[in-house]
VEXZA-647438 format. One record per residue: residue in one letter; x, y negated, z negated of N, C-alpha, C in turn. Coordinates in pm, 1 decimal. Layout:
<sites>
<"a", <X, Y, Z>, <X, Y, Z>, <X, Y, Z>>
...
</sites>
This chain:
<sites>
<"m", <4103.7, -17266.8, 10409.1>, <4045.6, -17257.9, 10272.6>, <3943.5, -17413.7, 10250.4>>
<"a", <3924.9, -17390.8, 10136.7>, <3837.6, -17506.2, 10123.1>, <3882.8, -17629.5, 9956.3>>
<"v", <3885.1, -17790.1, 10011.2>, <3963.7, -17844.6, 9882.6>, <3842.4, -17930.6, 9847.9>>
<"a", <3787.6, -17905.7, 9687.8>, <3701.2, -17996.3, 9645.8>, <3801.9, -18144.4, 9647.6>>
<"y", <3677.7, -18247.4, 9621.2>, <3680.3, -18340.9, 9642.6>, <3603.4, -18416.6, 9450.4>>
<"e", <3659.0, -18524.1, 9450.9>, <3575.5, -18548.9, 9338.5>, <3371.0, -18642.3, 9364.3>>
<"e", <3400.7, -18683.1, 9493.5>, <3270.4, -18752.5, 9530.7>, <3175.2, -18635.7, 9591.3>>
<"n", <3209.9, -18494.6, 9537.5>, <3107.5, -18417.2, 9542.1>, <3132.7, -18397.0, 9712.4>>
<"l", <3207.8, -18338.7, 9734.1>, <3278.5, -18300.6, 9898.5>, <3345.2, -18264.3, 9897.9>>
<"y", <3381.2, -18176.3, 10001.8>, <3478.3, -18089.2, 10035.4>, <3530.3, -18044.9, 10163.4>>
<"y", <3625.4, -18031.4, 10206.3>, <3650.8, -18022.9, 10342.4>, <3751.8, -17855.5, 10339.0>>
<"f", <3784.9, -17850.8, 10496.9>, <3801.2, -17717.1, 10477.9>, <3939.6, -17764.7, 10565.7>>
<"g", <4019.1, -17655.8, 10578.7>, <4163.8, -17713.6, 10586.7>, <4284.9, -17616.8, 10616.9>>
<"q", <4368.5, -17637.3, 10671.7>, <4475.6, -17487.3, 10672.6>, <4625.6, -17589.3, 10564.3>>
<"i", <4690.7, -17535.3, 10519.0>, <4813.2, -17497.4, 10406.9>, <4901.6, -17528.7, 10508.9>>
<"v", <4951.2, -17685.8, 10570.3>, <5081.4, -17664.0, 10658.0>, <5227.8, -17645.9, 10623.7>>
<"k", <5244.8, -17779.9, 10493.2>, <5434.9, -17763.1, 10403.2>, <5321.7, -17745.5, 10238.0>>
<"k", <5394.9, -17609.0, 10212.9>, <5418.5, -17655.1, 10074.3>, <5560.7, -17649.5, 9953.4>>
<"l", <5482.4, -17761.0, 9913.6>, <5579.6, -17824.5, 9814.8>, <5582.8, -17783.3, 9706.9>>
<"k", <5704.0, -17838.1, 9567.4>, <5718.6, -17745.1, 9426.4>, <5545.0, -17709.8, 9395.3>>
<"k", <5453.5, -17826.8, 9372.9>, <5324.0, -17817.1, 9273.2>, <5228.6, -17903.5, 9386.8>>
<"k", <5242.9, -17920.1, 9454.5>, <5176.3, -17938.5, 9618.2>, <5172.2, -17876.9, 9723.9>>
<"v", <5052.8, -17877.0, 9830.3>, <5074.6, -17914.0, 9921.6>, <5040.7, -17990.3, 10027.5>>
<"w", <5018.4, -18014.9, 10140.3>, <5028.4, -18055.4, 10227.9>, <4906.0, -17977.5, 10315.2>>
<"v", <4772.0, -18036.4, 10357.0>, <4670.6, -17969.3, 10374.9>, <4650.7, -18029.4, 10529.5>>
<"k", <4598.8, -18012.8, 10608.6>, <4555.6, -18038.1, 10774.9>, <4418.1, -18014.0, 10724.6>>
<"f", <4302.7, -18098.7, 10781.7>, <4187.2, -18045.8, 10750.6>, <4091.8, -18069.5, 10928.1>>
<"l", <4013.4, -17963.8, 10885.0>, <3913.9, -17961.7, 11011.0>, <3823.1, -18056.7, 10964.0>>
<"t", <3758.6, -18100.2, 11139.1>, <3646.9, -18227.9, 11116.3>, <3482.1, -18113.1, 11135.7>>
<"e", <3388.7, -18193.6, 11113.7>, <3252.1, -18088.3, 11131.7>, <3210.0, -18183.8, 11238.3>>
<"s", <3206.8, -18103.0, 11386.2>, <3107.5, -18170.2, 11494.2>, <3004.8, -18184.7, 11496.2>>
<"t", <2915.0, -18032.9, 11492.1>, <2809.8, -18004.3, 11414.7>, <2777.9, -17954.3, 11332.3>>
<"e", <2629.7, -17901.0, 11323.3>, <2647.1, -17848.1, 11174.0>, <2687.1, -17714.4, 11198.8>>
<"g", <2788.8, -17672.2, 11167.0>, <2854.2, -17530.9, 11051.7>, <2964.3, -17501.3, 11216.3>>
<"v", <2998.7, -17598.5, 11277.4>, <3134.8, -17642.7, 11391.0>, <3186.4, -17701.8, 11337.5>>
<"f", <3335.0, -17658.4, 11342.1>, <3438.6, -17735.4, 11327.7>, <3528.5, -17745.0, 11400.1>>
<"s", <3601.5, -17861.4, 11446.7>, <3742.6, -17879.4, 11508.7>, <3863.3, -17956.2, 11435.9>>
<"w", <3953.6, -17944.4, 11498.9>, <4085.1, -17996.6, 11460.8>, <4019.9, -18175.8, 11544.0>>
<"p", <4047.6, -18227.0, 11438.0>, <4046.5, -18416.8, 11485.1>, <4108.8, -18407.6, 11569.3>>
<"e", <4092.8, -18557.9, 11685.1>, <4199.9, -18598.9, 11753.5>, <4357.0, -18633.6, 11709.2>>
<"k", <4316.9, -18762.9, 11574.4>, <4404.5, -18805.8, 11503.9>, <4418.4, -18669.5, 11335.3>>
<"e", <4534.6, -18634.4, 11362.9>, <4539.2, -18610.8, 11210.8>, <4517.7, -18633.0, 11118.2>>
<"d", <4436.5, -18553.8, 11048.9>, <4373.6, -18554.2, 10851.8>, <4489.7, -18446.0, 10804.2>>
<"k", <4505.5, -18555.2, 10731.4>, <4612.8, -18419.7, 10632.7>, <4628.5, -18514.2, 10451.7>>
<"d", <4665.2, -18417.6, 10424.5>, <4692.3, -18491.5, 10290.9>, <4733.0, -18398.5, 10177.4>>
<"l", <4826.2, -18492.3, 10052.0>, <4865.1, -18398.6, 9940.6>, <4786.6, -18342.2, 9891.5>>
<"v", <4743.8, -18179.2, 9838.1>, <4662.5, -18146.6, 9717.3>, <4743.4, -18074.3, 9557.4>>
<"g", <4656.7, -18076.7, 9513.5>, <4722.0, -18039.5, 9419.3>, <4649.9, -17858.7, 9408.0>>
<"p", <4724.8, -17803.3, 9398.0>, <4660.9, -17605.8, 9407.3>, <4505.9, -17596.9, 9314.9>>
<"e", <4503.9, -17719.6, 9205.7>, <4373.1, -17639.1, 9138.8>, <4259.8, -17701.7, 9216.7>>
<"f", <4258.5, -17770.9, 9335.3>, <4132.5, -17852.7, 9372.6>, <4138.3, -17727.5, 9501.6>>
<"i", <4178.8, -17670.6, 9504.6>, <4149.0, -17520.9, 9626.8>, <4096.2, -17456.1, 9613.3>>
<"f", <3931.9, -17481.7, 9615.3>, <3837.2, -17365.7, 9521.8>, <3748.3, -17238.7, 9607.5>>
<"y", <3837.5, -17261.4, 9711.8>, <3834.8, -17111.4, 9841.3>, <3892.9, -17057.5, 9929.7>>
<"h", <3974.1, -16961.9, 9920.4>, <4159.4, -16954.1, 9959.9>, <4115.3, -16884.5, 10105.3>>
<"h", <4032.1, -16793.6, 10095.5>, <4036.9, -16674.2, 10233.5>, <3882.8, -16717.0, 10327.7>>
<"l", <3880.0, -16806.8, 10468.3>, <3743.8, -16825.3, 10514.8>, <3777.9, -16719.1, 10643.2>>
<"e", <3627.7, -16619.3, 10620.3>, <3586.1, -16576.1, 10737.8>, <3608.3, -16665.8, 10869.2>>
<"v", <3698.6, -16699.9, 10989.0>, <3642.1, -16847.7, 11104.2>, <3639.9, -16698.0, 11216.2>>
<"t", <3580.1, -16753.5, 11298.7>, <3574.8, -16724.3, 11452.5>, <3557.9, -16800.7, 11535.5>>
<"a", <3637.2, -16847.2, 11624.7>, <3728.4, -16948.6, 11662.6>, <3682.2, -16923.5, 11853.4>>
<"e", <3614.0, -17048.1, 11936.3>, <3602.8, -17026.2, 12041.7>, <3567.5, -17206.3, 12097.1>>
<"n", <3670.9, -17214.8, 12181.0>, <3729.7, -17290.0, 12248.7>, <3707.2, -17407.3, 12191.6>>
<"k", <3839.5, -17388.8, 12122.4>, <3858.9, -17516.8, 12029.0>, <3787.5, -17547.3, 11905.6>>
<"t", <3689.9, -17510.6, 11928.4>, <3588.9, -17503.4, 11757.0>, <3639.1, -17335.4, 11692.1>>
<"y", <3535.9, -17412.5, 11585.7>, <3571.7, -17291.5, 11504.3>, <3396.6, -17268.9, 11409.8>>
<"r", <3394.2, -17157.4, 11420.0>, <3287.2, -17130.4, 11287.9>, <3343.8, -17081.4, 11181.6>>
<"i", <3232.1, -17134.6, 11032.8>, <3261.9, -17024.3, 10870.8>, <3147.4, -16964.6, 10855.1>>
<"k", <3218.9, -16840.3, 10847.5>, <3086.9, -16745.0, 10857.4>, <3010.5, -16777.3, 10771.4>>
<"n", <3025.1, -16760.1, 10627.8>, <3047.4, -16747.7, 10470.5>, <2956.7, -16895.0, 10423.6>>
<"l", <2915.9, -16965.2, 10537.9>, <2897.0, -17089.5, 10427.8>, <2829.7, -17123.6, 10299.1>>
<"k", <2713.2, -17055.4, 10295.1>, <2624.5, -17093.6, 10187.5>, <2707.1, -17043.9, 10067.7>>
<"e", <2780.8, -16864.2, 10069.8>, <2806.5, -16811.3, 9963.7>, <2950.6, -16944.2, 9923.7>>
<"i", <3010.8, -17066.0, 10017.7>, <3116.9, -17138.3, 9961.7>, <3015.4, -17236.9, 9967.8>>
<"q", <2925.4, -17294.0, 9953.0>, <2843.3, -17419.7, 9921.6>, <2838.6, -17341.8, 9763.7>>
<"s", <2835.0, -17238.4, 9740.6>, <2750.6, -17170.4, 9641.7>, <2862.5, -17217.9, 9487.4>>
<"k", <2990.7, -17176.5, 9570.5>, <3071.6, -17167.4, 9507.9>, <3205.9, -17321.4, 9452.6>>
<"f", <3153.6, -17427.2, 9546.9>, <3147.5, -17525.1, 9576.5>, <3094.4, -17543.3, 9451.2>>
<"q", <2939.7, -17600.3, 9437.4>, <2858.0, -17622.0, 9315.6>, <2891.2, -17628.2, 9160.5>>
<"g", <2923.8, -17492.3, 9149.5>, <3003.7, -17435.7, 9019.0>, <3135.5, -17479.4, 9007.9>>
<"f", <3250.5, -17478.7, 9122.6>, <3372.6, -17592.6, 9099.9>, <3325.6, -17748.5, 9043.2>>
<"y", <3207.6, -17790.5, 9108.5>, <3224.4, -17909.2, 9095.7>, <3167.3, -17977.3, 8942.1>>
<"r", <3009.6, -17855.4, 8906.9>, <3004.1, -17896.3, 8780.4>, <3094.0, -17856.6, 8687.4>>
<"k", <3169.1, -17756.7, 8702.0>, <3289.7, -17773.6, 8602.4>, <3393.5, -17860.5, 8590.3>>
<"y", <3408.4, -17919.3, 8656.3>, <3569.4, -17991.5, 8659.3>, <3566.8, -18121.7, 8728.8>>
<"f", <3439.0, -18143.3, 8788.8>, <3393.6, -18303.8, 8793.8>, <3334.5, -18372.7, 8742.3>>
<"l", <3152.4, -18274.5, 8712.4>, <3114.7, -18341.2, 8664.3>, <3065.3, -18410.1, 8503.0>>
<"v", <3000.8, -18513.8, 8504.0>, <3067.4, -18581.4, 8350.0>, <2955.8, -18577.4, 8327.6>>
<"l", <2892.7, -18533.7, 8248.7>, <2699.8, -18579.6, 8169.9>, <2742.2, -18648.3, 8044.7>>
</sites>
């Protein structure tokens, strides 16, 4: 899944715990362009579901790294999401 942040950023992660109105998400870090891995120090955040803009990532795993297949599509969806919910004119 992908989570949008107001700073014109988004991150890929996995839900690790569901609460009543929010979820705990553990995030991947990008090591090189398009290649992600779990950071040594766990990166978690409590996220409102309204900030999850992409749910079903197509991921391939290789030696503790992950490639997300449809990055261009996700980037495009994020730009639309950002313009709709965060951009103040």
